[in-house]
C-alpha positions as CSV (number, residue, x, y, z in Angstrom):
1,M,11.4,-11.1,65.7
2,K,9.8,-8.4,63.7
3,I,9.5,-9.0,60.0
4,N,8.8,-5.9,57.9
5,A,8.3,-5.5,54.2
6,K,12.0,-4.6,53.7
7,S,13.1,-7.9,55.3
8,I,10.7,-10.0,53.3
9,G,12.0,-8.3,50.1
10,L,15.6,-9.0,51.0
11,F,14.8,-12.7,51.8
12,I,13.1,-13.2,48.4
13,L,16.0,-11.6,46.6
14,L,18.6,-13.8,48.3
15,F,16.4,-17.0,47.5
16,A,16.2,-16.0,43.9
17,V,19.9,-15.3,43.6
18,G,20.7,-18.7,45.2
19,G,18.4,-20.4,42.8
20,I,20.0,-18.8,39.8
21,V,23.5,-19.7,41.0
22,S,22.4,-23.3,41.6
23,L,20.7,-23.5,38.1
24,A,23.9,-22.0,36.5
25,G,26.0,-24.6,38.3
26,A,23.7,-27.4,37.2
27,H,23.9,-26.4,33.6
28,A,27.7,-26.1,33.8
29,L,27.7,-29.8,35.0
30,G,25.5,-30.8,32.0
31,W,22.0,-30.8,33.4
32,T,19.5,-30.2,30.5
33,G,16.2,-30.1,32.3
34,K,15.3,-33.7,31.1
35,T,14.3,-36.3,33.5
36,V,16.8,-39.2,33.6
37,V,15.8,-42.4,35.3
38,I,18.5,-44.8,36.4
39,E,17.4,-48.3,37.2
40,H,19.5,-50.7,39.2
41,T,19.5,-54.1,37.5
42,P,20.6,-56.8,39.9
43,S,22.9,-59.6,38.6
44,P,20.9,-62.7,37.6
45,A,21.3,-65.8,39.7
46,N,23.4,-68.6,38.2
47,T,21.2,-71.0,36.2
48,A,22.0,-74.5,35.1
49,L,22.8,-74.9,31.4
50,T,19.9,-76.6,29.5
51,N,22.1,-77.6,26.6
52,F,24.3,-79.9,28.7
53,P,21.9,-81.9,30.8
54,S,24.6,-83.8,32.7
55,S,26.4,-80.6,33.6
56,N,26.1,-78.5,36.8
57,A,27.9,-75.6,35.2
58,A,26.3,-72.2,35.3
59,V,25.3,-70.0,32.4
60,P,28.2,-67.6,31.9
61,T,27.5,-64.0,32.9
62,D,29.7,-62.7,30.1
63,F,31.2,-63.9,26.9
64,V,34.7,-62.4,27.3
65,E,36.6,-65.7,26.9
66,A,34.6,-66.8,23.9
67,A,35.1,-63.4,22.2
68,E,38.8,-63.2,22.9
69,A,39.3,-66.8,21.7
70,S,37.7,-66.1,18.3
71,V,37.9,-62.5,17.4
72,E,41.6,-62.6,16.2
73,A,40.8,-65.6,14.0
74,V,38.1,-63.6,12.1
75,V,39.3,-61.4,9.2
76,H,38.0,-58.6,7.0
77,V,37.6,-59.7,3.3
78,K,37.6,-56.9,0.8
79,I,37.0,-57.5,-2.9
80,T,37.2,-55.6,-6.2
81,A,34.8,-57.0,-8.8
82,E,33.6,-56.1,-12.3
83,R,29.9,-56.2,-12.9
84,T,28.0,-55.6,-16.1
85,Q,25.3,-53.0,-15.8
86,N,22.6,-52.4,-18.4
87,Y,21.9,-48.7,-18.7
88,Y,18.8,-47.8,-20.7
89,N,19.4,-45.0,-23.2
90,P,16.1,-44.1,-25.0
91,L,18.1,-42.2,-27.7
92,N,19.6,-45.5,-28.9
93,D,16.2,-46.9,-29.5
94,L,14.8,-43.7,-31.0
95,F,17.6,-42.8,-33.4
96,F,19.7,-45.9,-33.9
97,G,17.1,-48.7,-33.5
98,R,19.3,-50.7,-31.1
99,P,19.3,-51.3,-27.4
100,S,21.7,-49.7,-25.0
101,T,25.1,-51.3,-24.7
102,P,25.9,-53.0,-21.4
103,Q,28.5,-51.1,-19.4
104,K,31.2,-52.7,-17.2
105,Q,31.5,-51.2,-13.8
106,E,34.1,-51.8,-11.1
107,I,32.6,-52.2,-7.6
108,Q,34.0,-52.7,-4.1
109,G,32.6,-55.1,-1.6
110,S,33.5,-56.6,1.7
111,G,32.6,-59.4,4.1
112,S,34.3,-61.6,6.7
113,G,36.3,-64.8,6.8
114,V,37.6,-67.3,9.4
115,I,41.2,-68.5,9.6
116,L,41.3,-72.3,9.7
117,S,45.0,-72.9,9.7
118,N,48.1,-71.0,10.8
119,D,49.5,-71.1,7.3
120,G,46.7,-69.0,5.8
121,Y,43.7,-71.0,4.8
122,I,40.6,-68.9,5.2
123,V,36.9,-69.9,4.8
124,T,34.3,-67.3,3.7
125,N,31.0,-67.3,1.7
126,N,31.0,-67.8,-2.0
127,H,28.7,-64.7,-2.4
128,V,31.3,-62.5,-0.7
129,I,34.0,-63.2,-3.3
130,K,31.8,-63.9,-6.4
131,D,33.2,-62.3,-9.6
132,A,36.2,-60.8,-7.6
133,K,39.2,-59.6,-9.6
134,E,41.2,-58.9,-6.4
135,I,40.7,-60.2,-2.9
136,T,42.3,-58.5,0.1
137,V,42.3,-60.0,3.6
138,V,42.9,-57.7,6.6
139,T,43.6,-59.5,10.0
140,A,42.4,-58.3,13.4
141,N,45.8,-56.7,14.0
142,N,45.5,-54.8,10.6
143,D,48.0,-56.9,8.6
144,E,47.0,-56.9,5.0
145,Y,47.4,-59.7,2.5
146,E,46.5,-60.4,-1.1
147,A,44.4,-63.6,-1.2
148,V,44.3,-66.5,-3.7
149,L,41.0,-68.2,-4.4
150,I,41.4,-71.9,-3.9
151,G,37.9,-73.0,-4.8
152,T,34.2,-72.3,-4.4
153,D,31.1,-74.3,-3.8
154,P,28.0,-72.3,-4.8
155,T,25.7,-75.1,-3.6
156,T,26.7,-74.5,0.0
157,D,27.8,-70.8,-0.5
158,I,31.3,-71.6,0.8
159,A,34.6,-70.5,-0.6
160,L,38.2,-71.2,0.4
161,L,41.0,-68.5,0.3
162,K,44.7,-68.7,0.9
163,I,47.1,-66.0,2.0
164,D,50.9,-66.2,2.3
165,A,51.3,-66.0,6.0
166,E,52.6,-68.0,9.0
167,D,51.7,-68.3,12.7
168,L,48.2,-66.9,12.3
169,K,45.7,-67.1,15.1
170,T,43.3,-69.9,14.2
171,I,39.9,-71.0,15.5
172,V,38.9,-74.4,17.0
173,V,36.2,-76.1,15.1
174,A,33.4,-77.7,17.1
175,N,31.0,-80.6,16.2
176,S,28.0,-78.6,14.9
177,D,25.8,-81.7,15.2
178,A,26.1,-81.2,19.0
179,V,24.7,-77.7,19.2
180,R,21.3,-77.5,21.0
181,L,18.3,-75.2,20.8
182,G,18.7,-72.4,23.3
183,Q,22.5,-72.6,23.4
184,W,24.3,-69.3,23.6
185,V,26.4,-68.3,20.6
186,L,28.3,-65.3,19.4
187,A,28.5,-63.9,15.9
188,V,31.9,-62.4,15.1
189,G,32.5,-60.4,11.9
190,N,32.7,-57.0,10.3
191,P,29.2,-55.6,9.8
192,F,29.0,-52.2,8.0
193,N,32.9,-52.3,7.9
194,L,32.9,-52.1,11.7
195,T,35.8,-54.5,12.2
196,S,35.9,-57.2,14.9
197,T,32.3,-56.8,16.1
198,V,30.8,-59.4,18.4
199,T,27.1,-59.9,19.1
200,A,25.3,-62.6,21.2
201,G,22.2,-64.7,20.8
202,I,20.9,-68.2,21.1
203,I,20.4,-71.1,18.7
204,S,16.8,-70.6,17.6
205,A,16.5,-73.6,15.2
206,K,18.5,-76.2,13.3
207,G,18.2,-77.6,9.8
208,R,16.5,-74.5,8.4
209,D,15.9,-74.4,4.6
210,I,15.2,-70.8,3.5
211,N,15.5,-71.2,-0.3
212,I,18.2,-68.6,-0.6
213,I,20.9,-70.5,-2.6
214,D,19.8,-70.4,-6.2
215,E,21.8,-73.5,-7.4
216,Q,20.9,-76.9,-8.6
217,S,21.5,-79.5,-5.8
218,A,21.8,-76.7,-3.2
219,I,22.3,-77.8,0.4
220,E,20.5,-75.7,2.9
221,S,20.4,-76.8,6.4
222,F,21.2,-73.6,8.3
223,I,21.7,-73.0,12.0
224,Q,19.2,-70.2,12.9
225,T,20.2,-67.7,15.6
226,D,19.0,-64.4,16.9
227,A,22.5,-63.0,17.3
228,A,22.6,-59.8,15.3
229,V,24.1,-60.2,11.9
230,N,24.3,-57.5,9.2
231,P,25.8,-56.9,5.8
232,G,29.5,-57.5,6.2
233,N,29.0,-60.3,8.7
234,S,28.8,-62.8,5.8
235,G,31.6,-65.4,6.0
236,G,32.2,-64.6,9.7
237,A,32.2,-67.0,12.6
238,L,29.3,-68.3,14.7
239,V,31.0,-69.6,17.9
240,N,29.8,-71.3,21.1
241,T,30.6,-70.1,24.6
242,G,34.0,-71.8,24.4
243,G,34.9,-69.7,21.3
244,E,34.7,-72.8,19.0
245,L,33.4,-72.5,15.5
246,V,29.9,-74.0,15.0
247,G,28.9,-72.2,11.8
248,I,29.7,-69.6,9.1
249,N,27.3,-66.7,9.1
250,T,25.7,-66.5,5.7
251,A,22.3,-64.9,5.6
252,I,19.7,-62.8,7.4
253,S,15.9,-62.8,7.3
254,S,15.1,-59.2,6.4
255,R,12.8,-57.0,4.5
256,S,15.0,-53.9,5.0
257,G,18.4,-55.5,4.2
258,S,19.5,-55.2,7.8
259,F,19.1,-57.4,10.8
260,E,15.4,-57.9,11.9
261,G,15.6,-60.8,14.3
262,Y,17.1,-63.9,12.7
263,S,20.3,-64.9,11.0
264,F,21.5,-68.2,9.4
265,A,24.8,-70.0,9.4
266,V,26.2,-73.0,7.5
267,P,27.0,-75.7,10.0
268,A,30.7,-76.2,10.7
269,N,30.6,-79.9,9.9
270,L,29.4,-79.2,6.4
271,V,31.8,-76.3,6.1
272,M,34.8,-78.5,6.9
273,K,33.8,-81.2,4.5
274,V,33.6,-78.6,1.7
275,V,36.9,-77.1,2.7
276,G,38.6,-80.5,2.7
277,D,37.3,-81.2,-0.8
278,L,38.4,-77.9,-2.2
279,K,41.9,-78.3,-0.7
280,E,42.3,-81.8,-2.0
281,F,40.4,-81.9,-5.3
282,G,39.7,-78.3,-6.2
283,K,36.0,-79.1,-6.3
284,V,33.4,-80.5,-3.9
285,Q,32.9,-84.3,-4.0
286,R,29.1,-84.4,-4.0
287,A,27.5,-87.7,-2.9
288,F,24.1,-88.9,-3.9
289,M,21.6,-91.4,-2.6
290,G,19.8,-91.8,-6.0
291,I,16.3,-90.9,-4.9
292,N,13.6,-88.3,-5.5
293,Y,11.8,-87.4,-2.3
294,N,9.0,-85.4,-0.7
295,E,9.2,-83.9,2.8
296,L,6.6,-85.6,4.9
297,N,3.9,-83.8,6.9
298,A,0.6,-84.8,8.5
299,T,-1.4,-84.1,5.4
300,L,0.8,-86.2,3.1
301,S,1.1,-88.9,5.6
302,E,-2.7,-89.2,5.9
303,E,-3.1,-89.2,2.1
304,L,-0.5,-92.0,1.6
305,K,-1.7,-93.8,4.7
306,L,1.7,-93.9,6.3
307,A,2.5,-94.9,9.9
308,V,4.7,-91.8,10.5
309,N,4.2,-88.1,9.7
310,S,7.8,-86.9,10.0
311,G,10.7,-87.8,7.7
312,V,11.5,-88.0,4.0
313,Y,9.2,-90.0,1.8
314,V,11.0,-91.8,-1.1
315,A,8.9,-90.9,-4.2
316,N,11.2,-92.5,-6.7
317,V,14.4,-94.7,-6.7
318,L,16.9,-94.1,-9.5
319,E,18.0,-97.3,-11.2
320,N,21.5,-98.4,-10.1
321,G,21.8,-95.6,-7.6
322,A,23.0,-96.0,-4.0
323,A,19.5,-96.5,-2.6
324,D,18.6,-99.0,-5.3
325,D,21.7,-101.0,-4.7
326,A,20.9,-101.1,-0.9
327,G,17.3,-102.2,-1.3
328,I,15.5,-99.0,-0.5
329,I,12.2,-98.8,-2.4
330,K,9.6,-96.3,-3.3
331,G,7.2,-95.6,-0.4
332,D,9.9,-96.0,2.3
333,V,10.2,-93.1,4.8
334,I,13.8,-92.2,5.7
335,I,13.8,-91.3,9.5
336,N,17.5,-91.5,10.4
337,V,20.9,-91.4,8.8
338,E,24.0,-92.4,10.7
339,G,22.3,-91.9,14.0
340,K,21.0,-88.5,13.1
341,Q,17.3,-88.0,13.1
342,V,15.8,-87.0,9.7
343,R,12.7,-84.9,10.0
344,T,13.0,-82.7,6.9
345,G,14.6,-82.7,3.5
346,A,17.2,-80.2,4.9
347,D,18.2,-82.8,7.5
348,L,18.7,-85.4,4.7
349,T,20.7,-83.1,2.4
350,E,23.0,-82.0,5.2
351,A,23.6,-85.6,6.3
352,I,24.4,-86.7,2.7
353,G,26.3,-83.5,1.9
354,S,28.7,-84.1,4.7
355,H,29.9,-87.3,3.1
356,R,31.8,-88.2,-0.1
357,P,31.1,-90.8,-2.8
358,G,32.2,-94.2,-1.6
359,D,31.2,-93.5,2.1
360,R,29.0,-96.2,3.6
361,L,26.0,-95.0,5.6
362,N,23.5,-96.6,7.8
363,V,20.0,-95.5,6.9
364,L,16.9,-96.2,8.9
365,V,13.6,-96.2,7.1
366,N,10.0,-96.9,8.1
367,R,8.4,-99.4,5.7
368,N,4.7,-100.2,6.3
369,G,4.9,-99.2,9.9
370,L,8.1,-101.2,10.7
371,N,11.6,-99.8,11.0
372,K,14.3,-101.3,8.7
373,Q,18.0,-100.7,8.6
374,F,19.9,-100.4,5.3
375,S,23.6,-100.0,4.6
376,L,24.3,-98.1,1.4
377,V,27.4,-96.8,-0.4
378,L,27.1,-93.3,-1.8
379,K,27.8,-92.5,-5.4
380,N,28.9,-89.5,-7.4
381,R,26.9,-87.7,-10.1
382,L,28.2,-90.1,-12.7
383,G,27.0,-93.2,-10.7
384,T,30.5,-94.3,-9.5
385,T,32.3,-94.1,-6.2
386,E,35.4,-92.4,-7.6
387,M,36.8,-89.1,-6.4
388,L,37.1,-86.9,-9.5
389,T,38.8,-83.5,-10.0
390,K,36.8,-80.8,-11.7
391,E,38.4,-81.5,-15.1
392,E,38.0,-85.3,-14.7
393,E,34.3,-85.0,-13.9
394,I,33.7,-82.7,-16.9
395,I,35.6,-85.1,-19.3
396,R,33.8,-88.1,-17.9
397,S,30.4,-86.4,-18.0
398,Y,30.5,-86.0,-21.8
399,G,32.7,-89.1,-22.4
400,A,35.1,-88.1,-25.2
401,Q,38.7,-87.4,-25.8
402,L,39.2,-84.2,-27.9
403,S,42.0,-82.7,-29.9
404,E,42.7,-79.2,-31.4
405,L,42.3,-78.7,-35.1
406,T,45.5,-78.0,-37.0
407,M,45.8,-75.0,-39.3
408,N,45.7,-77.3,-42.3
409,E,42.5,-79.0,-41.0
410,K,40.8,-75.7,-40.5
411,R,41.9,-74.5,-44.0
412,N,40.8,-77.7,-45.7
413,L,37.4,-77.6,-43.9
414,G,37.0,-73.9,-44.3
415,L,36.6,-73.4,-40.5
416,R,37.8,-70.8,-38.1
417,Y,36.6,-72.7,-35.0
418,G,36.2,-76.2,-33.8
419,V,37.6,-79.3,-32.0
420,K,37.8,-82.9,-33.1
421,V,36.4,-86.0,-31.3
422,D,39.4,-88.4,-31.2
423,Q,37.7,-91.1,-29.1
424,V,34.2,-91.7,-27.7
425,L,34.6,-93.1,-24.1
426,G,31.0,-93.6,-23.2
427,G,28.8,-91.1,-21.3
428,R,26.6,-88.6,-23.0
429,F,28.5,-88.5,-26.3
430,Q,28.0,-92.3,-26.8
431,K,24.3,-92.0,-25.8
432,A,23.7,-89.2,-28.3
433,G,25.4,-91.1,-31.1
434,I,28.3,-88.7,-31.7
435,P,30.9,-90.5,-33.8
436,K,34.7,-90.5,-33.7
437,G,36.1,-87.9,-36.0
438,F,33.1,-85.5,-35.6
439,I,34.1,-81.8,-35.6
440,I,32.4,-79.7,-32.9
441,V,31.9,-76.1,-34.0
442,K,29.2,-74.9,-31.7
443,L,27.9,-75.9,-28.2
444,N,24.4,-74.4,-27.5
445,N,25.0,-71.9,-30.4
446,V,28.3,-70.7,-28.9
447,Y,31.4,-71.1,-31.1
448,V,34.1,-73.5,-29.7
449,D,37.5,-72.1,-30.2
450,D,39.5,-74.8,-28.5
451,I,39.3,-77.6,-25.9
452,A,39.5,-75.2,-23.0
453,K,36.6,-73.2,-24.3
454,F,34.6,-76.4,-24.8
455,E,35.2,-77.5,-21.2
456,R,34.2,-74.0,-19.9
457,L,31.0,-74.2,-21.9
458,I,30.3,-77.8,-20.7
459,E,30.7,-76.6,-17.1
460,Q,28.5,-73.6,-17.8
461,F,25.7,-75.5,-19.4
462,N,25.6,-78.7,-17.5
463,T,23.3,-77.2,-14.9
464,G,20.7,-76.5,-17.7
465,D,18.2,-78.7,-19.4
466,G,20.4,-80.0,-22.3
467,A,23.0,-79.4,-24.8
468,L,23.0,-78.9,-28.6
469,I,26.2,-79.8,-30.4
470,Q,26.7,-78.6,-34.0
471,G,29.5,-79.4,-36.4
472,F,30.6,-81.7,-39.3
473,E,30.8,-85.4,-39.8
474,P,34.1,-87.0,-40.9
475,N,32.7,-86.9,-44.5
476,G,32.1,-83.1,-44.3
477,K,28.4,-83.3,-43.9
478,A,26.9,-80.8,-41.4
479,N,25.0,-82.3,-38.5
480,Y,23.9,-81.8,-34.9
481,Y,23.3,-83.8,-31.8
482,A,21.4,-83.1,-28.7
483,F,21.4,-84.6,-25.2
484,E,20.1,-83.9,-21.7
485,W,22.3,-83.4,-18.7
């Protein structure tokens, strides 16, 4: 075949036209010129579960059943709150010689919650609904309800809500003591207002104390997980592969404010104890052993010449407390409570926090290298085994019966404020020497208008260092009394 220049030119032209047509077709189909590598990832082989040693079951290849069993029981919690903001205005200082006036600002917030009963009891975090004027709950099927706050417990960051509804989808609660390191879990909630979001991870640690709850007698013994949790997940569910609740997602470890690897959940057993108390008494029934302690480590163990280097060292035993009554002494090392190993202070506070005053516990201690078993009965803050409502505990804590001043009494005494001590029933009033008939005008320099105001102030100040009560003796002489909480 003879190939001349004309034939070669025609061949090149046809090749170029074909290339242009092909390129145009590729662009029409979405080709961008970038290299796309598609890797085939084979399905992993079934592996025996490490968290159930006696089981031959395989690790699930997906979490569909767990997600479907729990997602409808997780709700979106929206709040409207009023916060006071201090806005600095230099003109106030320059021209008027006074600081800027704090301004009240209405804010919106949101989080998650978990439906515990089909008649509308919902658990969430205390920090989700703190200072809320209005609380709205939106279910997974977009039904919307106004919620009533039943009670809160800042020491565990748990709150209980109630909505007026029936036949709600609920969640099954698991025994959180049974969760194991490495166990698969799902976090279900509403991060960044993305409703009904599910993420997966494993249990990374248990009994984690991260010092995030700024409350006296706080209980921190979190379940740590690497399931992604972000703002909006607070109050949502941490569930196992059966879709059962093992914790309430509460916090993340982050420098940016978003998920960076680890999140923390309040264990379900502690949650349900708090919820039960709030439903029955309106407040949490806190139990105490009556000890001061130090968390043991190798350095402290060597310094104190102890036989163990893990557990809780009893540094002091409070007189007439539960531990004192049972025979536990200074120098004992608590290593087990009710069959649950105690390695850290968080382990101990969780074990005690899951019980009420009056509960009897078996406590194993190491004393001089030998293990000894003790049976103790937990007590409340007042040193008794009674279950007290919020109001009863406040009244018993200061130990007095009060009455309102009549208009004639106020006129005769020349007072606008005050309440009268009718009876001294023991407690702090008796210890401070406050007599019957004393007129209380101020508590910690705040005027006392009536009994309700006094009780609110008592509740407010009883987490502080002490109280200063000012007023008038029955003979009209001004006086003051002070006592520690």
